Structure formats: structure tokens, C-alpha cells
A tleap script that builds the chain and sets N, CA, C and O, in Angstrom:
source leaprc.protein.ff14SB
mol = sequence {
  NMET ALA ASP LEU ASP ALA ALA MET GLU PHE
  VAL ALA GLU VAL SER PRO SER PHE THR ILE
  GLY PHE VAL GLN GLU ILE ARG GLU ALA SER
  ARG SER LEU ARG THR PHE ALA ASP ARG GLY
  ARG ILE VAL PRO GLU VAL GLN THR GLU ALA
  LEU ARG GLU LEU PHE VAL ARG ASP HIE ARG
  LEU ILE TYR ARG VAL ALA ALA ASP GLU VAL
  THR ILE LEU ALA ILE PHE HIE GLY ARG ARG
  ASP PHE ARG ARG ALA TRP ARG GLY ARG CSER
}
set mol.1.N position { -46.216 -103.005 -51.459 }
set mol.1.CA position { -45.478 -101.954 -52.151 }
set mol.1.C position { -46.497 -101.010 -52.800 }
set mol.1.O position { -47.379 -101.443 -53.541 }
set mol.2.N position { -46.360 -99.748 -52.514 }
set mol.2.CA position { -47.283 -98.739 -53.032 }
set mol.2.C position { -47.280 -98.686 -54.558 }
set mol.2.O position { -48.319 -98.451 -55.175 }
set mol.3.N position { -46.109 -98.904 -55.168 }
set mol.3.CA position { -46.033 -98.877 -56.636 }
set mol.3.C position { -46.873 -99.981 -57.255 }
set mol.3.O position { -47.539 -99.758 -58.266 }
set mol.4.N position { -46.850 -101.163 -56.665 }
set mol.4.CA position { -47.635 -102.270 -57.196 }
set mol.4.C position { -49.121 -101.961 -57.066 }
set mol.4.O position { -49.900 -102.231 -57.981 }
set mol.5.N position { -49.510 -101.397 -55.934 }
set mol.5.CA position { -50.909 -101.011 -55.749 }
set mol.5.C position { -51.343 -99.988 -56.794 }
set mol.5.O position { -52.427 -100.103 -57.365 }
set mol.6.N position { -50.506 -98.998 -57.040 }
set mol.6.CA position { -50.826 -97.966 -58.038 }
set mol.6.C position { -50.912 -98.574 -59.437 }
set mol.6.O position { -51.802 -98.225 -60.213 }
set mol.7.N position { -49.993 -99.479 -59.759 }
set mol.7.CA position { -50.020 -100.129 -61.069 }
set mol.7.C position { -51.275 -100.970 -61.223 }
set mol.7.O position { -51.890 -100.977 -62.289 }
set mol.8.N position { -51.663 -101.687 -60.160 }
set mol.8.CA position { -52.880 -102.496 -60.204 }
set mol.8.C position { -54.105 -101.623 -60.420 }
set mol.8.O position { -54.988 -101.975 -61.202 }
set mol.9.N position { -54.166 -100.492 -59.736 }
set mol.9.CA position { -55.294 -99.579 -59.906 }
set mol.9.C position { -55.373 -99.071 -61.335 }
set mol.9.O position { -56.458 -98.991 -61.911 }
set mol.10.N position { -54.225 -98.728 -61.907 }
set mol.10.CA position { -54.184 -98.241 -63.282 }
set mol.10.C position { -54.695 -99.312 -64.242 }
set mol.10.O position { -55.542 -99.037 -65.092 }
set mol.11.N position { -54.182 -100.525 -64.105 }
set mol.11.CA position { -54.585 -101.613 -64.992 }
set mol.11.C position { -56.064 -101.922 -64.802 }
set mol.11.O position { -56.772 -102.183 -65.774 }
set mol.12.N position { -56.537 -101.896 -63.557 }
set mol.12.CA position { -57.952 -102.176 -63.276 }
set mol.12.C position { -58.865 -101.141 -63.920 }
set mol.12.O position { -59.952 -101.481 -64.386 }
set mol.13.N position { -58.437 -99.882 -63.951 }
set mol.13.CA position { -59.236 -98.839 -64.598 }
set mol.13.C position { -59.320 -99.054 -66.101 }
set mol.13.O position { -60.374 -98.865 -66.709 }
set mol.14.N position { -58.212 -99.447 -66.689 }
set mol.14.CA position { -58.160 -99.649 -68.139 }
set mol.14.C position { -58.839 -100.951 -68.520 }
set mol.14.O position { -59.615 -100.993 -69.475 }
set mol.15.N position { -58.552 -102.017 -67.781 }
set mol.15.CA position { -59.080 -103.335 -68.121 }
set mol.15.C position { -59.108 -104.217 -66.876 }
set mol.15.O position { -58.131 -104.905 -66.583 }
set mol.16.N position { -60.215 -104.201 -66.147 }
set mol.16.CA position { -60.295 -104.969 -64.903 }
set mol.16.C position { -59.982 -106.456 -65.073 }
set mol.16.O position { -59.421 -107.077 -64.171 }
set mol.17.N position { -60.334 -107.017 -66.201 }
set mol.17.CA position { -60.119 -108.455 -66.390 }
set mol.17.C position { -58.640 -108.829 -66.496 }
set mol.17.O position { -58.296 -109.998 -66.324 }
set mol.18.N position { -57.769 -107.876 -66.771 }
set mol.18.CA position { -56.351 -108.160 -66.901 }
set mol.18.C position { -55.561 -107.950 -65.605 }
set mol.18.O position { -54.368 -108.248 -65.557 }
set mol.19.N position { -56.207 -107.448 -64.570 }
set mol.19.CA position { -55.500 -107.099 -63.341 }
set mol.19.C position { -54.821 -108.302 -62.695 }
set mol.19.O position { -53.655 -108.217 -62.310 }
set mol.20.N position { -55.527 -109.410 -62.571 }
set mol.20.CA position { -54.942 -110.594 -61.931 }
set mol.20.C position { -53.757 -111.101 -62.734 }
set mol.20.O position { -52.721 -111.437 -62.160 }
set mol.21.N position { -53.893 -111.162 -64.050 }
set mol.21.CA position { -52.788 -111.601 -64.901 }
set mol.21.C position { -51.593 -110.675 -64.801 }
set mol.21.O position { -50.448 -111.129 -64.809 }
set mol.22.N position { -51.851 -109.380 -64.707 }
set mol.22.CA position { -50.779 -108.395 -64.584 }
set mol.22.C position { -49.989 -108.621 -63.292 }
set mol.22.O position { -48.758 -108.625 -63.308 }
set mol.23.N position { -50.688 -108.807 -62.189 }
set mol.23.CA position { -50.030 -109.041 -60.904 }
set mol.23.C position { -49.226 -110.339 -60.961 }
set mol.23.O position { -48.112 -110.395 -60.441 }
set mol.24.N position { -49.767 -111.365 -61.575 }
set mol.24.CA position { -49.033 -112.629 -61.710 }
set mol.24.C position { -47.763 -112.440 -62.534 }
set mol.24.O position { -46.722 -113.011 -62.209 }
set mol.25.N position { -47.844 -111.645 -63.596 }
set mol.25.CA position { -46.655 -111.381 -64.420 }
set mol.25.C position { -45.582 -110.632 -63.631 }
set mol.25.O position { -44.395 -110.931 -63.757 }
set mol.26.N position { -45.997 -109.661 -62.819 }
set mol.26.CA position { -45.052 -108.923 -61.976 }
set mol.26.C position { -44.363 -109.892 -61.017 }
set mol.26.O position { -43.143 -109.853 -60.856 }
set mol.27.N position { -45.142 -110.752 -60.389 }
set mol.27.CA position { -44.574 -111.727 -59.444 }
set mol.27.C position { -43.620 -112.691 -60.138 }
set mol.27.O position { -42.543 -112.978 -59.614 }
set mol.28.N position { -43.998 -113.189 -61.301 }
set mol.28.CA position { -43.135 -114.112 -62.047 }
set mol.28.C position { -41.832 -113.436 -62.461 }
set mol.28.O position { -40.757 -114.027 -62.358 }
set mol.29.N position { -41.935 -112.201 -62.926 }
set mol.29.CA position { -40.731 -111.459 -63.314 }
set mol.29.C position { -39.824 -111.258 -62.107 }
set mol.29.O position { -38.606 -111.409 -62.206 }
set mol.30.N position { -40.415 -110.921 -60.976 }
set mol.30.CA position { -39.636 -110.721 -59.747 }
set mol.30.C position { -38.951 -112.008 -59.319 }
set mol.30.O position { -37.774 -111.996 -58.958 }
set mol.31.N position { -39.671 -113.108 -59.358 }
set mol.31.CA position { -39.089 -114.399 -58.968 }
set mol.31.C position { -37.970 -114.820 -59.906 }
set mol.31.O position { -36.989 -115.425 -59.473 }
set mol.32.N position { -38.112 -114.503 -61.185 }
set mol.32.CA position { -37.097 -114.907 -62.170 }
set mol.32.C position { -35.751 -114.246 -61.901 }
set mol.32.O position { -34.715 -114.739 -62.347 }
set mol.33.N position { -35.764 -113.153 -61.185 }
set mol.33.CA position { -34.521 -112.446 -60.887 }
set mol.33.C position { -33.642 -113.208 -59.904 }
set mol.33.O position { -32.447 -112.934 -59.796 }
set mol.34.N position { -34.225 -114.157 -59.192 }
set mol.34.CA position { -33.438 -114.982 -58.252 }
set mol.34.C position { -32.352 -115.765 -58.987 }
set mol.34.O position { -31.252 -115.953 -58.468 }
set mol.35.N position { -32.671 -116.216 -60.190 }
set mol.35.CA position { -31.719 -117.058 -60.916 }
set mol.35.C position { -30.964 -116.321 -62.007 }
set mol.35.O position { -29.896 -116.766 -62.428 }
set mol.36.N position { -31.500 -115.205 -62.469 }
set mol.36.CA position { -30.826 -114.489 -63.550 }
set mol.36.C position { -31.059 -112.985 -63.400 }
set mol.36.O position { -31.777 -112.374 -64.192 }
set mol.37.N position { -30.450 -112.411 -62.390 }
set mol.37.CA position { -30.681 -111.008 -62.048 }
set mol.37.C position { -30.201 -110.037 -63.117 }
set mol.37.O position { -30.753 -108.945 -63.256 }
set mol.38.N position { -29.186 -110.420 -63.869 }
set mol.38.CA position { -28.641 -109.505 -64.871 }
set mol.38.C position { -29.404 -109.532 -66.193 }
set mol.38.O position { -28.968 -108.917 -67.166 }
set mol.39.N position { -30.519 -110.224 -66.241 }
set mol.39.CA position { -31.266 -110.332 -67.498 }
set mol.39.C position { -31.913 -109.015 -67.916 }
set mol.39.O position { -32.117 -108.778 -69.107 }
set mol.40.N position { -32.230 -108.172 -66.968 }
set mol.40.CA position { -32.827 -106.883 -67.291 }
set mol.40.C position { -31.794 -105.920 -67.849 }
set mol.40.O position { -30.593 -106.072 -67.622 }
set mol.41.N position { -32.271 -104.942 -68.571 }
set mol.41.CA position { -31.332 -103.962 -69.128 }
set mol.41.C position { -30.962 -102.926 -68.070 }
set mol.41.O position { -31.704 -102.697 -67.115 }
set mol.42.N position { -29.819 -102.320 -68.257 }
set mol.42.CA position { -29.402 -101.209 -67.406 }
set mol.42.C position { -30.367 -100.058 -67.651 }
set mol.42.O position { -30.701 -99.757 -68.796 }
set mol.43.N position { -30.811 -99.420 -66.585 }
set mol.43.CA position { -31.754 -98.306 -66.721 }
set mol.43.C position { -31.056 -97.193 -67.498 }
set mol.43.O position { -30.065 -96.642 -67.018 }
set mol.44.N position { -31.551 -96.850 -68.688 }
set mol.44.CA position { -30.840 -95.896 -69.546 }
set mol.44.C position { -30.685 -94.500 -68.948 }
set mol.44.O position { -29.700 -93.817 -69.228 }
set mol.45.N position { -31.630 -94.074 -68.140 }
set mol.45.CA position { -31.553 -92.730 -67.566 }
set mol.45.C position { -30.483 -92.612 -66.490 }
set mol.45.O position { -30.067 -91.505 -66.149 }
set mol.46.N position { -30.033 -93.745 -65.951 }
set mol.46.CA position { -29.083 -93.733 -64.843 }
set mol.46.C position { -27.716 -94.268 -65.258 }
set mol.46.O position { -26.688 -93.763 -64.808 }
set mol.47.N position { -27.703 -95.283 -66.109 }
set mol.47.CA position { -26.461 -95.885 -66.603 }
set mol.47.C position { -25.565 -96.404 -65.485 }
set mol.47.O position { -24.356 -96.172 -65.483 }
set mol.48.N position { -26.173 -97.108 -64.536 }
set mol.48.CA position { -25.441 -97.747 -63.453 }
set mol.48.C position { -25.639 -99.247 -63.577 }
set mol.48.O position { -26.774 -99.720 -63.638 }
set mol.49.N position { -24.557 -99.996 -63.616 }
set mol.49.CA position { -24.618 -101.449 -63.821 }
set mol.49.C position { -25.555 -102.149 -62.846 }
set mol.49.O position { -26.251 -103.090 -63.228 }
set mol.50.N position { -25.582 -101.711 -61.610 }
set mol.50.CA position { -26.372 -102.385 -60.577 }
set mol.50.C position { -27.859 -102.058 -60.643 }
set mol.50.O position { -28.664 -102.757 -60.027 }
set mol.51.N position { -28.240 -101.024 -61.367 }
set mol.51.CA position { -29.644 -100.621 -61.453 }
set mol.51.C position { -30.202 -101.084 -62.791 }
set mol.51.O position { -29.780 -100.614 -63.848 }
set mol.52.N position { -31.154 -102.009 -62.735 }
set mol.52.CA position { -31.676 -102.634 -63.948 }
set mol.52.C position { -33.194 -102.583 -63.971 }
set mol.52.O position { -33.842 -102.245 -62.980 }
set mol.53.N position { -33.749 -102.933 -65.145 }
set mol.53.CA position { -35.201 -102.930 -65.272 }
set mol.53.C position { -35.661 -104.035 -66.209 }
set mol.53.O position { -34.961 -104.442 -67.136 }
set mol.54.N position { -36.867 -104.498 -65.923 }
set mol.54.CA position { -37.584 -105.401 -66.804 }
set mol.54.C position { -38.904 -104.724 -67.140 }
set mol.54.O position { -39.474 -104.022 -66.304 }
set mol.55.N position { -39.379 -104.926 -68.326 }
set mol.55.CA position { -40.711 -104.433 -68.673 }
set mol.55.C position { -41.712 -105.557 -68.473 }
set mol.55.O position { -41.512 -106.676 -68.944 }
set mol.56.N position { -42.772 -105.251 -67.780 }
set mol.56.CA position { -43.897 -106.156 -67.615 }
set mol.56.C position { -45.083 -105.412 -68.196 }
set mol.56.O position { -45.595 -104.451 -67.622 }
set mol.57.N position { -45.504 -105.896 -69.368 }
set mol.57.CA position { -46.476 -105.169 -70.185 }
set mol.57.C position { -45.901 -103.776 -70.430 }
set mol.57.O position { -44.827 -103.660 -71.020 }
set mol.58.N position { -46.569 -102.740 -70.003 }
set mol.58.CA position { -46.052 -101.394 -70.253 }
set mol.58.C position { -45.561 -100.721 -68.967 }
set mol.58.O position { -45.505 -99.494 -68.878 }
set mol.59.N position { -45.208 -101.538 -67.982 }
set mol.59.CA position { -44.676 -101.034 -66.717 }
set mol.59.C position { -43.212 -101.418 -66.564 }
set mol.59.O position { -42.776 -102.472 -67.027 }
set mol.60.N position { -42.475 -100.554 -65.914 }
set mol.60.CA position { -41.056 -100.780 -65.658 }
set mol.60.C position { -40.887 -101.319 -64.235 }
set mol.60.O position { -41.337 -100.700 -63.270 }
set mol.61.N position { -40.242 -102.462 -64.118 }
set mol.61.CA position { -39.899 -103.046 -62.836 }
set mol.61.C position { -38.431 -102.712 -62.617 }
set mol.61.O position { -37.558 -103.308 -63.249 }
set mol.62.N position { -38.154 -101.774 -61.736 }
set mol.62.CA position { -36.798 -101.288 -61.484 }
set mol.62.C position { -36.241 -102.019 -60.263 }
set mol.62.O position { -36.897 -102.110 -59.226 }
set mol.63.N position { -35.019 -102.537 -60.404 }
set mol.63.CA position { -34.422 -103.274 -59.301 }
set mol.63.C position { -32.917 -103.046 -59.233 }
set mol.63.O position { -32.278 -102.647 -60.207 }
set mol.64.N position { -32.373 -103.317 -58.040 }
set mol.64.CA position { -30.935 -103.164 -57.792 }
set mol.64.C position { -30.342 -104.540 -57.543 }
set mol.64.O position { -30.901 -105.350 -56.803 }
set mol.65.N position { -29.200 -104.791 -58.172 }
set mol.65.CA position { -28.472 -106.048 -58.000 }
set mol.65.C position { -27.239 -105.751 -57.153 }
set mol.65.O position { -26.433 -104.885 -57.496 }
set mol.66.N position { -27.099 -106.474 -56.048 }
set mol.66.CA position { -25.940 -106.310 -55.166 }
set mol.66.C position { -25.536 -107.679 -54.640 }
set mol.66.O position { -26.308 -108.337 -53.943 }
set mol.67.N position { -24.339 -108.099 -54.973 }
set mol.67.CA position { -23.798 -109.405 -54.543 }
set mol.67.C position { -24.822 -110.507 -54.798 }
set mol.67.O position { -25.125 -110.815 -55.950 }
set mol.68.N position { -25.355 -111.100 -53.735 }
set mol.68.CA position { -26.328 -112.183 -53.861 }
set mol.68.C position { -27.746 -111.723 -53.552 }
set mol.68.O position { -28.581 -112.514 -53.114 }
set mol.69.N position { -28.012 -110.455 -53.778 }
set mol.69.CA position { -29.315 -109.911 -53.402 }
set mol.69.C position { -29.889 -109.048 -54.522 }
set mol.69.O position { -29.172 -108.286 -55.170 }
set mol.70.N position { -31.179 -109.184 -54.733 }
set mol.70.CA position { -31.909 -108.342 -55.684 }
set mol.70.C position { -33.013 -107.644 -54.906 }
set mol.70.O position { -33.775 -108.285 -54.182 }
set mol.71.N position { -33.096 -106.329 -55.057 }
set mol.71.CA position { -34.114 -105.548 -54.367 }
set mol.71.C position { -34.974 -104.825 -55.390 }
set mol.71.O position { -34.461 -104.066 -56.213 }
set mol.72.N position { -36.281 -105.059 -55.341 }
set mol.72.CA position { -37.210 -104.343 -56.209 }
set mol.72.C position { -37.369 -102.950 -55.616 }
set mol.72.O position { -37.727 -102.796 -54.448 }
set mol.73.N position { -37.097 -101.937 -56.435 }
set mol.73.CA position { -37.142 -100.554 -55.954 }
set mol.73.C position { -38.380 -99.795 -56.400 }
set mol.73.O position { -38.867 -98.919 -55.685 }
set mol.74.N position { -38.892 -100.131 -57.585 }
set mol.74.CA position { -40.024 -99.366 -58.106 }
set mol.74.C position { -40.721 -100.128 -59.221 }
set mol.74.O position { -40.122 -100.961 -59.902 }
set mol.75.N position { -41.993 -99.823 -59.389 }
set mol.75.CA position { -42.784 -100.292 -60.522 }
set mol.75.C position { -43.622 -99.098 -60.945 }
set mol.75.O position { -44.436 -98.589 -60.175 }
set mol.76.N position { -43.409 -98.656 -62.190 }
set mol.76.CA position { -44.247 -97.573 -62.682 }
set mol.76.C position { -44.420 -97.654 -64.185 }
set mol.76.O position { -43.660 -98.328 -64.880 }
set mol.77.N position { -45.416 -96.967 -64.667 }
set mol.77.CA position { -45.761 -97.013 -66.088 }
set mol.77.C position { -44.603 -96.497 -66.929 }
set mol.77.O position { -43.943 -95.522 -66.569 }
set mol.78.N position { -44.369 -97.156 -68.040 }
set mol.78.CA position { -43.259 -96.808 -68.917 }
set mol.78.C position { -43.356 -95.432 -69.544 }
set mol.78.O position { -42.338 -94.869 -69.945 }
set mol.79.N position { -44.541 -94.883 -69.638 }
set mol.79.CA position { -44.693 -93.532 -70.211 }
set mol.79.C position { -44.448 -92.426 -69.195 }
set mol.79.O position { -44.315 -91.254 -69.545 }
set mol.80.N position { -44.392 -92.819 -67.954 }
set mol.80.CA position { -44.181 -91.822 -66.902 }
set mol.80.C position { -42.761 -91.268 -66.995 }
set mol.80.O position { -41.828 -91.995 -67.336 }
set mol.81.N position { -42.603 -90.001 -66.695 }
set mol.81.CA position { -41.293 -89.371 -66.696 }
set mol.81.C position { -40.424 -90.038 -65.631 }
set mol.81.O position { -40.726 -89.973 -64.439 }
set mol.82.N position { -39.343 -90.678 -66.076 }
set mol.82.CA position { -38.508 -91.447 -65.154 }
set mol.82.C position { -37.948 -90.577 -64.036 }
set mol.82.O position { -38.057 -90.931 -62.862 }
set mol.83.N position { -37.362 -89.466 -64.385 }
set mol.83.CA position { -36.713 -88.615 -63.365 }
set mol.83.C position { -37.705 -88.177 -62.290 }
set mol.83.O position { -37.381 -88.172 -61.103 }
set mol.84.N position { -38.888 -87.820 -62.704 }
set mol.84.CA position { -39.911 -87.396 -61.734 }
set mol.84.C position { -40.358 -88.584 -60.864 }
set mol.84.O position { -40.499 -88.450 -59.648 }
set mol.85.N position { -40.577 -89.738 -61.494 }
set mol.85.CA position { -41.014 -90.925 -60.753 }
set mol.85.C position { -39.919 -91.451 -59.829 }
set mol.85.O position { -40.216 -92.015 -58.776 }
set mol.86.N position { -38.664 -91.272 -60.212 }
set mol.86.CA position { -37.528 -91.810 -59.488 }
set mol.86.C position { -37.074 -90.916 -58.342 }
set mol.86.O position { -36.412 -91.392 -57.420 }
set mol.87.N position { -37.407 -89.664 -58.380 }
set mol.87.CA position { -36.939 -88.703 -57.396 }
set mol.87.C position { -37.133 -89.206 -55.971 }
set mol.87.O position { -38.243 -89.555 -55.568 }
set mol.88.N position { -36.040 -89.238 -55.217 }
set mol.88.CA position { -36.081 -89.624 -53.817 }
set mol.88.C position { -36.045 -91.125 -53.557 }
set mol.88.O position { -36.201 -91.550 -52.412 }
set mol.89.N position { -35.842 -91.937 -54.593 }
set mol.89.CA position { -35.873 -93.389 -54.411 }
set mol.89.C position { -34.509 -94.038 -54.351 }
set mol.89.O position { -34.386 -95.130 -53.796 }
set mol.90.N position { -33.505 -93.433 -54.881 }
set mol.90.CA position { -32.208 -94.099 -54.964 }
set mol.90.C position { -31.600 -94.252 -53.602 }
set mol.90.O position { -30.502 -94.792 -53.472 }
savepdb mol mol.pdb
quit
């Protein structure tokens, strides 16, 4: 996923020693959605029940919940303008 690569590059620039831990946290958060997909908050900019997010450090893990499936749609820095980062992804 290009978003994960970009997030890793950002974290590596700021603090290379935290990159591996950051990737592990992203993976753990993603795996946790298998058992409790509704744990993330509804994305405030969209206000759609099926579109949720978890924060991993200062990054937003955006995902869609549908029936028995969870799809990771995006990972980007929390300070980034959501509308600009989200454009063309829905």
C-alpha cells in the first residue's frame, strides 16, 4: 500500500529507530479490526457509519466496514488536510 510506504518514509525521516515499531502498530491495529471493526470512530469529515478510523500514533488508519469485511482504504498523517488526502479514494 502506497500510504503505508509514505507513512514509513515520514516516520523514518523524523525518527528512524521508531519505524519498525510504527509498522508493527499499524499491523496490530489492522488485525484488531477482524474482531472489533466498529471500535474506530466515524470519520468526522464524512459522517458515514461504514467509514471509520483509528489513530496509530499521529496517523489516521481509514477503513470501511461492510457486512463481514473490513477494507483498509488509507493511512495518512493526522495533520494532513483530510479532504485533499481523501480526494478520489471513496
